[in-house]
N, C-alpha and C positions, 0 to 999 in steps of 0.2 A: 361455440368453438371449443370450450373447455371439455364438453362431453365428447366431441369428435376426437380430440387429442387422447382422451382417456380410452376410447374405443381401440386405439392403436396399440394399447398396452396389453399384451396377452397374459400377463401375470396376475392382473386384477380383474375378476369377473363381475364384481358389483360396483356400480358407479353411483355415487350419491350426488344429487344436485338440488340446490335451493331455488331453481327456476322451474316453476310448474309449466310455463309456456314452452321452454326448451324440452322438458320431459315429454310433453304432449306432441311436440313437433317430431321428435325422433320416433315416438310410438306410432304416429301416422305415416312416417316416412316422408314428411314434408319439411325439408330444411332449406336454408338459403344457399345461394350459388357458391359462396366461399367455402362453406362446410362441405358441400357436395364435391367440390373440386379437391379438397383435402383428402377425402375418403375414396376418391375415384381410383379404381384399379388396385386398391389395397386389400389384402387378405385380413378380414376381421373375424375373430372368433366370437362365440356367443357371449353376450354380456347381459346383465340385468341393470336397468337404470331405475333408481329409486329416488323419488322426490321427498324432501322434508324441508320445513321452514328453516331460515338461516340461524335463528337462535332458539333452540329448543332443548339445550342441554345435551348430555351424552345420548348415544343411540341405544343403550341398553345392551345387556349381555356382555358387558365389559368392553364394548367398542367405544373408542374415543371419537367424538365429533370434531373433525379438523376445522370446521368453521369456528367452533368455540376456541380452539387452540390459536387460530389466527387472530380472533377477536381479542383474546387475552394478551397476545404478543403486541398487538397494535396499541392497546391501552398502556402497556409498559413503555412503549416508545415515546408516547406523548405525556408520560408521567401522570397518567390518570390513576385513580384508586384501583387496586387490584380487584378482579372479579372474585366472587365467592368461590371457595374450593369446590370442585365437582363432588356431588354426592356419591355415596357408594353405589355399585351396580344394583344391589338389592333395594336400596331406598329409591333410586331413580326409576326402577322398573315398576315399583308399587303404584305410583301415581302417574305413570307415563301415558300420554295421550296416544291413542292407537290409530284411529280412523281419520280420514280427511275431514269429515264433518266435525269431529271432536276438535281437531286442530284449528280449523277456521273459526268455529264458534268461540273457542278460547281467545283467539286474537281479536275478533271483532267486539267481544264483550269487554275486553281490556281497553279498547279504544273508545268505548261508548262514553260520551260526555254527560248525558242526562239520564237520570233514572226513569224507568218505565212509569206510566200513570198508575197511581195506587188503585187497588181494587175497590176502595171506598168511594171513588169518583164515579159518577154516572157517565153515560155515553157523551153527553154534551160537554161536561167538564173535562173529560179525557181528551176530546178533540181540541177543546180550547187550550189545554195545557200544551199539547203537541204543537199547535200553531204558535203559541208564545215562545216555545223553545226553538222553533225554526224561524222566528222573526217574520211570520207570515200572517199574524193577527191583524185585523183591520185597524188602521190608524189614519189620521188626516192626510199625511203625506202620500200614503198608498192610495187613498180614495181620491186624491186630487187628480189622479190620472183618469178618473171616470168622469165623463162629461156631465153626468147627472148629479155629481156632488157639488153642492154650492157652499160648503163650509170653507174655513180658512186653513191653510196648511203651513202657515208661517207664524213663528212665535212673535208676539208683540213686544217681548222684552229683549230678545237677543237676535231677532230676525232670522233665526235658524229654522230648519225644517222640523215640523212637529211629527216626527216618526214615532215608532213604537216606544223606543226608550224615552223620548221626550214626553210622550203622552203619559207614561206610567211613573217616571222618576222625576218629572218636572224639568224646569229650565236649568242649565248648567250654571247660571248666575246665582242660583239659590244656595244659601249656606248649607242646607241639608241635602244637596244633590248627591254628593259622594256617598254619604251614609245610606240614602235611599237606594242608590244604585247597587251598592254592595248587598244590601238586604234583599233586593229584587233578584239579583244574580244567584244569591245563595238559595233562595226559595225555589228557583227553577231547577236547580241541581239537587235539591234535597229529596230524600226518599220518604220523608215524613208526610203523613196525610194532612196534618194541619197546615203545613207550609204550602202544599199544593192547593188546598182549598183557599187559603189566603190569596195566592197568586191569581187563580182563575176568577175569584170574586172581585178582586181589585181591578183586573183588566175589564171585566164585564161592566162594572160601575163606571169606569172611566170612558169606555166606548159608548155606553148608552147616554152618558151626560153630553156627549158630542153628537148624538143622533146617528151613530154608526151602526150598520146592520151586523149584528153578531149573534152567535148561538146563545140561547137562554135556557133556563131550567125552571120548572114551576116552583119548586121549593128549594132554593139554594142552601146547601149545607154551609155552616159557618164554624170556624174553629171554636 
């Protein structure tokens, strides 16, 4: 709807939008009925619709990003700490992301929770690490849903489920549980090879001790 209203303004020929879906819809000429009704029988001059992420700094070339202006004003209204002052146009342009691929890669890398498998891991170790990070590694509770599994999936101390966290960090009733949990979570997020090797080897030993089917490697590396 915001783009449709902007199209009715003949004085501004370039429309910036942070909605990629809306930008694509107008490019294809496929808009909802409410927008279509608003623009019906209206004289619309030529416009350019440009997509950009909501918070990417200034637009370059001395142009002010009004999304950033609104963001700073909103922070002021709720007494939040002020945003950093905008960089000079020359500095902003120097490292400015240009293409759609550059922009999307920048944002998904910033959201990534776990580091990639280290090059020092072999294929089986890398797959094991990814399964541990996504909580999909074999554990008694998971295997209990398989009719062929005859092991126990319940802790004898706390009657809780022996899921992946329980299998690797022990029962929550143990004095060392919190320390072990913090160490385990830190190893999964670490970019250091030794931490990753420790994690995959610990998981393999724990799983094999319970007779669980997991990936193995002929000569496991150790820290």
